[in-house]
SELUM-203127 format. One record per residue (C-alpha): z, y, x; residue number from 0. Coordinates in steps of 0.02 Angstrom, whole numbers. Layout:
+--------+--------+--------+-----+
:     c3 :     c2 :     c1 :   n :
+--------+--------+--------+-----+
:      Z :      Y :      X : NUM :
...
+--------+--------+--------+-----+
This chain:
+--------+--------+--------+-----+
:     c3 :     c2 :     c1 :   n :
+--------+--------+--------+-----+
:   5092 :   5767 :   3279 :   0 :
:   4989 :   5721 :   3121 :   1 :
:   4879 :   5845 :   3037 :   2 :
:   4870 :   5831 :   2849 :   3 :
:   4716 :   5873 :   2749 :   4 :
:   4669 :   6047 :   2690 :   5 :
:   4514 :   6122 :   2602 :   6 :
:   4384 :   6186 :   2716 :   7 :
:   4442 :   6339 :   2806 :   8 :
:   4592 :   6336 :   2686 :   9 :
:   4482 :   6427 :   2558 :  10 :
:   4550 :   6342 :   2399 :  11 :
:   4708 :   6308 :   2303 :  12 :
:   4652 :   6128 :   2290 :  13 :
:   4626 :   6000 :   2430 :  14 :
:   4457 :   5915 :   2399 :  15 :
:   4358 :   5935 :   2563 :  16 :
:   4188 :   5856 :   2572 :  17 :
:   4228 :   5785 :   2748 :  18 :
:   4387 :   5690 :   2712 :  19 :
:   4385 :   5675 :   2519 :  20 :
:   4507 :   5726 :   2395 :  21 :
:   4696 :   5728 :   2425 :  22 :
:   4771 :   5644 :   2270 :  23 :
:   4932 :   5693 :   2183 :  24 :
:   5069 :   5558 :   2203 :  25 :
:   5124 :   5590 :   2021 :  26 :
:   4948 :   5553 :   1958 :  27 :
:   4811 :   5505 :   2079 :  28 :
:   4673 :   5573 :   1961 :  29 :
:   4746 :   5751 :   1980 :  30 :
:   4746 :   5878 :   2118 :  31 :
:   4889 :   5901 :   2237 :  32 :
:   4855 :   6081 :   2256 :  33 :
:   4808 :   6179 :   2408 :  34 :
:   4776 :   6235 :   2529 :  35 :
:   4925 :   6140 :   2597 :  36 :
:   4888 :   5994 :   2483 :  37 :
:   4894 :   5860 :   2617 :  38 :
:   5069 :   5917 :   2674 :  39 :
:   5132 :   5921 :   2497 :  40 :
:   5063 :   5750 :   2454 :  41 :
:   5145 :   5674 :   2612 :  42 :
:   5315 :   5754 :   2572 :  43 :
:   5310 :   5713 :   2382 :  44 :
:   5267 :   5534 :   2424 :  45 :
:   5414 :   5515 :   2538 :  46 :
:   5311 :   5492 :   2695 :  47 :
:   5395 :   5641 :   2784 :  48 :
:   5548 :   5748 :   2730 :  49 :
:   5458 :   5913 :   2756 :  50 :
:   5285 :   5974 :   2821 :  51 :
:   5215 :   6136 :   2890 :  52 :
:   5117 :   6243 :   2767 :  53 :
:   5041 :   6411 :   2763 :  54 :
:   5021 :   6538 :   2610 :  55 :
:   4896 :   6672 :   2594 :  56 :
:   4876 :   6669 :   2407 :  57 :
:   4994 :   6530 :   2354 :  58 :
:   4955 :   6390 :   2472 :  59 :
:   5139 :   6339 :   2497 :  60 :
:   5189 :   6369 :   2313 :  61 :
:   5038 :   6297 :   2223 :  62 :
:   5048 :   6124 :   2306 :  63 :
:   5239 :   6130 :   2292 :  64 :
:   5227 :   6154 :   2103 :  65 :
:   5087 :   6023 :   2085 :  66 :
:   5187 :   5889 :   2172 :  67 :
:   5372 :   5927 :   2124 :  68 :
:   5429 :   6007 :   2288 :  69 :
:   5523 :   6160 :   2348 :  70 :
:   5407 :   6282 :   2431 :  71 :
:   5466 :   6446 :   2505 :  72 :
:   5345 :   6584 :   2561 :  73 :
:   5446 :   6698 :   2679 :  74 :
:   5429 :   6894 :   2696 :  75 :
:   5285 :   6960 :   2795 :  76 :
:   5337 :   6968 :   2974 :  77 :
:   5478 :   6843 :   2955 :  78 :
:   5389 :   6703 :   3055 :  79 :
:   5263 :   6737 :   3196 :  80 :
:   5081 :   6691 :   3186 :  81 :
:   5064 :   6720 :   3372 :  82 :
:   5019 :   6718 :   3506 :  83 :
:   4846 :   6661 :   3459 :  84 :
:   4834 :   6773 :   3305 :  85 :
:   4916 :   6941 :   3260 :  86 :
:   4899 :   6917 :   3072 :  87 :
:   4812 :   6794 :   2952 :  88 :
:   4698 :   6870 :   2817 :  89 :
:   4755 :   7045 :   2867 :  90 :
:   4944 :   7017 :   2836 :  91 :
:   4919 :   6910 :   2674 :  92 :
:   4956 :   6744 :   2759 :  93 :
:   5125 :   6678 :   2816 :  94 :
:   5193 :   6518 :   2892 :  95 :
:   5334 :   6398 :   2836 :  96 :
:   5328 :   6230 :   2747 :  97 :
:   5358 :   6117 :   2596 :  98 :
:   5509 :   6011 :   2574 :  99 :
:   5609 :   5903 :   2442 : 100 :
:   5765 :   6008 :   2460 : 101 :
:   5808 :   6190 :   2478 : 102 :
:   5916 :   6141 :   2627 : 103 :
:   5773 :   6083 :   2729 : 104 :
:   5666 :   6233 :   2699 : 105 :
:   5812 :   6349 :   2743 : 106 :
:   5839 :   6247 :   2905 : 107 :
:   5653 :   6255 :   2946 : 108 :
:   5661 :   6446 :   2924 : 109 :
:   5808 :   6453 :   3047 : 110 :
:   5710 :   6351 :   3171 : 111 :
:   5543 :   6453 :   3168 : 112 :
:   5589 :   6628 :   3122 : 113 :
:   5572 :   6763 :   3248 : 114 :
:   5448 :   6874 :   3341 : 115 :
:   5345 :   6868 :   3497 : 116 :
:   5298 :   7023 :   3602 : 117 :
:   5162 :   7126 :   3514 : 118 :
:   5192 :   7069 :   3333 : 119 :
:   5101 :   7181 :   3212 : 120 :
:   5238 :   7151 :   3081 : 121 :
:   5421 :   7131 :   3119 : 122 :
:   5549 :   7076 :   2983 : 123 :
:   5717 :   7068 :   3075 : 124 :
:   5822 :   6911 :   3063 : 125 :
:   5989 :   6937 :   2968 : 126 :
:   6156 :   6914 :   3043 : 127 :
:   6178 :   6744 :   2970 : 128 :
:   6083 :   6582 :   2969 : 129 :
:   5973 :   6541 :   2819 : 130 :
:   6048 :   6370 :   2798 : 131 :
:   6214 :   6452 :   2770 : 132 :
:   6149 :   6543 :   2621 : 133 :
:   6106 :   6393 :   2519 : 134 :
:   6285 :   6361 :   2471 : 135 :
:   6327 :   6540 :   2437 : 136 :
:   6340 :   6599 :   2250 : 137 :
:   6199 :   6726 :   2215 : 138 :
:   6306 :   6830 :   2099 : 139 :
:   6237 :   6892 :   1930 : 140 :
:   6057 :   6938 :   1950 : 141 :
:   5948 :   7047 :   1847 : 142 :
:   5793 :   6940 :   1831 : 143 :
:   5623 :   7004 :   1757 : 144 :
:   5527 :   6873 :   1663 : 145 :
:   5341 :   6883 :   1666 : 146 :
:   5255 :   6761 :   1541 : 147 :
:   5077 :   6811 :   1538 : 148 :
:   4987 :   6822 :   1708 : 149 :
:   4910 :   6990 :   1762 : 150 :
:   4738 :   6927 :   1714 : 151 :
:   4802 :   6907 :   1537 : 152 :
:   4809 :   6717 :   1544 : 153 :
:   4959 :   6637 :   1452 : 154 :
:   5038 :   6479 :   1515 : 155 :
:   4991 :   6312 :   1439 : 156 :
:   5120 :   6243 :   1310 : 157 :
:   5199 :   6128 :   1441 : 158 :
:   5225 :   6264 :   1556 : 159 :
:   5284 :   6384 :   1426 : 160 :
:   5416 :   6258 :   1369 : 161 :
:   5471 :   6233 :   1549 : 162 :
:   5487 :   6421 :   1571 : 163 :
:   5596 :   6438 :   1413 : 164 :
:   5709 :   6295 :   1484 : 165 :
:   5723 :   6386 :   1651 : 166 :
:   5776 :   6547 :   1563 : 167 :
:   5908 :   6460 :   1470 : 168 :
:   5974 :   6381 :   1630 : 169 :
:   5977 :   6554 :   1719 : 170 :
:   6067 :   6630 :   1575 : 171 :
:   6195 :   6490 :   1571 : 172 :
:   6228 :   6528 :   1757 : 173 :
:   6270 :   6708 :   1716 : 174 :
:   6105 :   6796 :   1757 : 175 :
:   6027 :   6932 :   1646 : 176 :
:   5843 :   6887 :   1605 : 177 :
:   5728 :   7021 :   1527 : 178 :
:   5544 :   6992 :   1483 : 179 :
:   5431 :   7119 :   1558 : 180 :
:   5243 :   7148 :   1583 : 181 :
:   5227 :   7213 :   1757 : 182 :
:   5072 :   7305 :   1811 : 183 :
:   4978 :   7279 :   1969 : 184 :
:   4932 :   7464 :   1983 : 185 :
:   4747 :   7419 :   1981 : 186 :
:   4637 :   7317 :   1868 : 187 :
:   4627 :   7128 :   1889 : 188 :
:   4441 :   7147 :   1939 : 189 :
:   4486 :   7269 :   2074 : 190 :
:   4622 :   7157 :   2133 : 191 :
:   4508 :   7010 :   2149 : 192 :
:   4371 :   7112 :   2230 : 193 :
:   4497 :   7184 :   2361 : 194 :
:   4558 :   7009 :   2405 : 195 :
:   4379 :   6941 :   2418 : 196 :
:   4339 :   7079 :   2536 : 197 :
:   4491 :   7045 :   2646 : 198 :
:   4474 :   6856 :   2642 : 199 :
:   4292 :   6845 :   2667 : 200 :
:   4279 :   6975 :   2802 : 201 :
:   4414 :   6883 :   2899 : 202 :
:   4318 :   6717 :   2875 : 203 :
:   4161 :   6778 :   2969 : 204 :
:   4230 :   6788 :   3148 : 205 :
:   4321 :   6624 :   3124 : 206 :
:   4168 :   6534 :   3074 : 207 :
:   4063 :   6625 :   3205 : 208 :
:   4181 :   6564 :   3339 : 209 :
:   4172 :   6386 :   3275 : 210 :
:   3984 :   6391 :   3275 : 211 :
:   3983 :   6454 :   3454 : 212 :
:   4108 :   6321 :   3518 : 213 :
:   4023 :   6181 :   3432 : 214 :
:   3843 :   6238 :   3462 : 215 :
:   3803 :   6210 :   3276 : 216 :
:   3727 :   6338 :   3156 : 217 :
:   3808 :   6416 :   3003 : 218 :
:   3716 :   6332 :   2853 : 219 :
:   3742 :   6204 :   2712 : 220 :
:   3724 :   6072 :   2850 : 221 :
:   3896 :   6127 :   2918 : 222 :
:   3987 :   6212 :   2777 : 223 :
:   4023 :   6177 :   2594 : 224 :
:   3930 :   6291 :   2467 : 225 :
:   4081 :   6393 :   2422 : 226 :
:   4132 :   6423 :   2601 : 227 :
:   3954 :   6473 :   2651 : 228 :
:   3955 :   6597 :   2500 : 229 :
:   4117 :   6674 :   2557 : 230 :
:   4048 :   6687 :   2734 : 231 :
:   3890 :   6772 :   2672 : 232 :
:   3994 :   6893 :   2566 : 233 :
:   4101 :   6932 :   2710 : 234 :
:   3952 :   6989 :   2812 : 235 :
:   3912 :   7119 :   2680 : 236 :
:   4085 :   7194 :   2680 : 237 :
:   4074 :   7365 :   2762 : 238 :
:   4212 :   7452 :   2858 : 239 :
:   4232 :   7571 :   2709 : 240 :
:   4241 :   7424 :   2592 : 241 :
:   4377 :   7345 :   2698 : 242 :
:   4476 :   7506 :   2710 : 243 :
:   4460 :   7519 :   2517 : 244 :
:   4528 :   7346 :   2504 : 245 :
:   4678 :   7389 :   2606 : 246 :
:   4709 :   7542 :   2494 : 247 :
:   4721 :   7422 :   2346 : 248 :
:   4845 :   7320 :   2450 : 249 :
:   4945 :   7478 :   2473 : 250 :
:   4938 :   7524 :   2287 : 251 :
:   4992 :   7351 :   2231 : 252 :
:   5135 :   7348 :   2361 : 253 :
:   5206 :   7512 :   2300 : 254 :
:   5197 :   7455 :   2121 : 255 :
:   5287 :   7294 :   2165 : 256 :
:   5417 :   7397 :   2265 : 257 :
:   5455 :   7495 :   2106 : 258 :
:   5478 :   7339 :   2007 : 259 :
:   5604 :   7266 :   2129 : 260 :
:   5700 :   7433 :   2128 : 261 :
:   5743 :   7384 :   1946 : 262 :
:   5758 :   7193 :   1963 : 263 :
:   5823 :   7075 :   2096 : 264 :
:   5701 :   6940 :   2052 : 265 :
:   5540 :   6913 :   1958 : 266 :
:   5523 :   6745 :   1869 : 267 :
:   5350 :   6676 :   1823 : 268 :
:   5277 :   6502 :   1807 : 269 :
:   5206 :   6453 :   1979 : 270 :
:   5049 :   6392 :   1893 : 271 :
:   4981 :   6427 :   1717 : 272 :
:   4940 :   6244 :   1689 : 273 :
:   4984 :   6070 :   1749 : 274 :
:   4879 :   6008 :   1892 : 275 :
:   4695 :   5999 :   1867 : 276 :
:   4587 :   5845 :   1860 : 277 :
:   4503 :   5812 :   2031 : 278 :
:   4327 :   5882 :   2037 : 279 :
:   4364 :   6023 :   1903 : 280 :
:   4396 :   6154 :   2034 : 281 :
:   4227 :   6137 :   2122 : 282 :
:   4121 :   6122 :   1967 : 283 :
:   3956 :   6224 :   1995 : 284 :
:   4028 :   6302 :   2152 : 285 :
:   3853 :   6315 :   2223 : 286 :
:   3814 :   6452 :   2092 : 287 :
:   3962 :   6561 :   2147 : 288 :
:   3960 :   6701 :   2270 : 289 :
:   4112 :   6752 :   2378 : 290 :
:   4184 :   6861 :   2241 : 291 :
:   4157 :   6725 :   2107 : 292 :
:   4249 :   6592 :   2216 : 293 :
:   4392 :   6708 :   2244 : 294 :
:   4395 :   6743 :   2053 : 295 :
:   4403 :   6551 :   2020 : 296 :
:   4546 :   6532 :   2148 : 297 :
:   4644 :   6671 :   2059 : 298 :
:   4609 :   6597 :   1893 : 299 :
:   4679 :   6437 :   1946 : 300 :
:   4836 :   6524 :   2018 : 301 :
:   4852 :   6703 :   1945 : 302 :
:   5044 :   6718 :   1973 : 303 :
:   5050 :   6687 :   2160 : 304 :
:   4935 :   6816 :   2252 : 305 :
:   5051 :   6961 :   2219 : 306 :
:   5181 :   6906 :   2345 : 307 :
:   5047 :   6893 :   2475 : 308 :
:   4968 :   7059 :   2453 : 309 :
:   5139 :   7144 :   2441 : 310 :
:   5214 :   7040 :   2582 : 311 :
:   5357 :   6983 :   2473 : 312 :
:   5463 :   6819 :   2485 : 313 :
:   5431 :   6696 :   2342 : 314 :
:   5470 :   6520 :   2305 : 315 :
:   5416 :   6377 :   2188 : 316 :
:   5564 :   6279 :   2120 : 317 :
:   5533 :   6109 :   2036 : 318 :
:   5636 :   6141 :   1880 : 319 :
:   5530 :   6056 :   1749 : 320 :
:   5433 :   5902 :   1698 : 321 :
:   5301 :   5893 :   1570 : 322 :
:   5301 :   5762 :   1430 : 323 :
:   5162 :   5671 :   1530 : 324 :
:   5285 :   5657 :   1678 : 325 :
:   5207 :   5792 :   1789 : 326 :
:   5310 :   5914 :   1888 : 327 :
:   5315 :   6095 :   1836 : 328 :
:   5366 :   6231 :   1962 : 329 :
:   5441 :   6397 :   1926 : 330 :
:   5407 :   6546 :   2040 : 331 :
:   5541 :   6668 :   2093 : 332 :
:   5494 :   6822 :   2193 : 333 :
:   5610 :   6955 :   2271 : 334 :
:   5593 :   7120 :   2353 : 335 :
:   5537 :   7135 :   2533 : 336 :
:   5648 :   7052 :   2665 : 337 :
:   5766 :   6981 :   2525 : 338 :
:   5728 :   6801 :   2567 : 339 :
:   5915 :   6770 :   2560 : 340 :
:   5924 :   6813 :   2374 : 341 :
:   5800 :   6680 :   2339 : 342 :
:   5881 :   6545 :   2445 : 343 :
:   6049 :   6574 :   2366 : 344 :
:   5977 :   6568 :   2194 : 345 :
:   5880 :   6411 :   2240 : 346 :
:   6037 :   6328 :   2304 : 347 :
:   6125 :   6370 :   2143 : 348 :
:   5977 :   6305 :   2040 : 349 :
:   5969 :   6146 :   2140 : 350 :
:   6151 :   6110 :   2108 : 351 :
:   6138 :   6147 :   1923 : 352 :
:   5975 :   6053 :   1892 : 353 :
:   5950 :   5933 :   2036 : 354 :
:   5778 :   5860 :   2065 : 355 :
:   5803 :   5768 :   2227 : 356 :
:   5809 :   5592 :   2148 : 357 :
:   5640 :   5604 :   2064 : 358 :
:   5514 :   5488 :   2132 : 359 :
:   5322 :   5491 :   2096 : 360 :
:   5231 :   5324 :   2058 : 361 :
:   5159 :   5340 :   2236 : 362 :
:   5307 :   5326 :   2353 : 363 :
:   5315 :   5265 :   2532 : 364 :
:   5389 :   5094 :   2539 : 365 :
:   5346 :   5043 :   2361 : 366 :
+--------+--------+--------+-----+
């Protein structure tokens, strides 16, 4: 087994760790491959392996998939076990699956790894069919909500906006009804970021403390990057009351999302508001940020993806577009809880209608 690169403690949506150096995007080696599963995505995008394991607590499957032209499915909470060593990751925000070049491969991976172990905190029962069998099934005519501006008010860059319009035309040509909406989180963006910072950073503290004990090394700038240390320090200030308040925000957002998916089968957004960032941009002046500030930067980079994690919903990034500069553009599709099959059926239809499998980045194994 080979381990690909991730950011330190998986605490970023880019992969530029100090220890191993930046993971470069095979489409343009001056750009980020995304994160936190950036090494996995770069390896798959460059043709080294057909698929690779990835986790997702705020977009860490979908962000690198969009950045490198891959398909990335985040399954529903409780669909794939985190056990037996862990009951949950980031208090239910994190899930396991992978990135791949085809919908088929991700569906087959989900078939292979879905399931529960004794004592699971979240259980989402397997359906009476295999996921691979759903890829070739027509999804029917879906009512799809289109969200253009992110919940923080950011609008997509022109290249992303153009790709979004192209995706809408494709969906309508396939018989789906697309309606533009402005969904609400149920809380302010600032409260959303604060709650995620409390959950993320509080979870980080015992992980780092355990590593410190096992390695016999202290927790300081000698052992951690500035942003990780800032998040660790913030986590130590999160009280039990703060943590319960953050979980209450999670509940509010989840209920709001549930109401949205009572009206629509799927929510369509860009996966990312912009094309991949230049290496080095993400970490600019990170030493001046506290834990909330670092979380805010992460969510600025990827404002469309965290909703699915907070609400436990299935979501996928589909590589439907290419910018004029030759960079892949991913579209995110999200569905109601446990409706992973809706996404796989739609993804299979999109892959047949607008295939992406023959695209090759400039950096490709064997070249």
